[in-house]
C-alpha positions in Angstrom: 9.3 -10.4 -17.9 5.8 -11.8 -17.2 3.6 -9.8 -14.9 2.1 -11.7 -12.0 -1.4 -13.1 -12.3 -2.3 -12.9 -8.7 -2.6 -9.5 -7.1 -2.7 -9.2 -3.3 -4.3 -6.3 -1.3 -3.1 -6.2 2.3 -5.5 -4.4 4.6 -3.5 -2.7 7.3 -5.2 0.7 7.7 -7.7 -0.3 10.3 -10.7 0.4 8.1 -12.8 3.4 7.3 -14.0 3.9 10.8 -10.6 5.5 11.5 -9.6 9.0 10.3 -7.7 9.0 7.0 -4.6 10.5 8.7 -4.4 7.5 11.1 -5.0 5.0 8.3 -2.2 6.7 6.3 0.2 6.3 9.3 -0.6 2.6 9.6 -0.1 1.9 5.9 3.2 3.8 5.8 4.4 1.9 8.9 3.7 -1.4 7.1 5.3 -0.1 4.0 8.5 0.8 5.9 8.6 -2.7 7.4 8.1 -4.4 4.0 10.7 -2.1 2.3 13.2 -3.1 4.9 12.5 -6.7 4.0 13.2 -6.1 0.3 10.0 -4.6 -1.3 10.2 -1.5 -3.5 7.6 1.3 -3.7 5.9 1.5 -7.1 3.2 4.2 -6.5 1.0 5.9 -3.9 -2.7 6.5 -4.2 -3.5 9.4 -1.8 -7.2 9.9 -2.2 -7.2 13.1 -0.1 -5.7 14.9 -3.1 -8.5 13.5 -5.3 -11.2 14.1 -2.7 -11.8 10.4 -1.9 -11.5 8.7 1.4 -8.7 6.2 0.5 -4.9 5.8 0.9 -2.9 2.9 -0.6 0.7 2.1 -1.5 1.6 -0.3 -4.3 4.8 -2.2 -3.7 6.8 -4.8 -5.7 8.5 -7.8 -4.2 12.1 -8.7 -5.2 10.7 -10.6 -8.2 8.7 -7.5 -9.3 5.3 -8.9 -8.4 3.1 -6.0 -7.3 0.8 -5.9 -4.3 -1.0 -3.2 -2.4 -1.3 -2.1 1.2 -4.5 -0.2 2.1 
């Protein structure tokens, strides 16, 4: 399999002006919508555990091309 050469980052969190908990909710809601459309969760970056102000989910489309929601 050849890995995709284009990586998309979808910004759905509302930006860093919102609290991390609210951004996490929005990202997870978008993840649920995309999983119901055929995407698969690859990994989660939860910055709170690492002391950074970031939350993101990496998904793969049905052809295994990865993209992130943050």
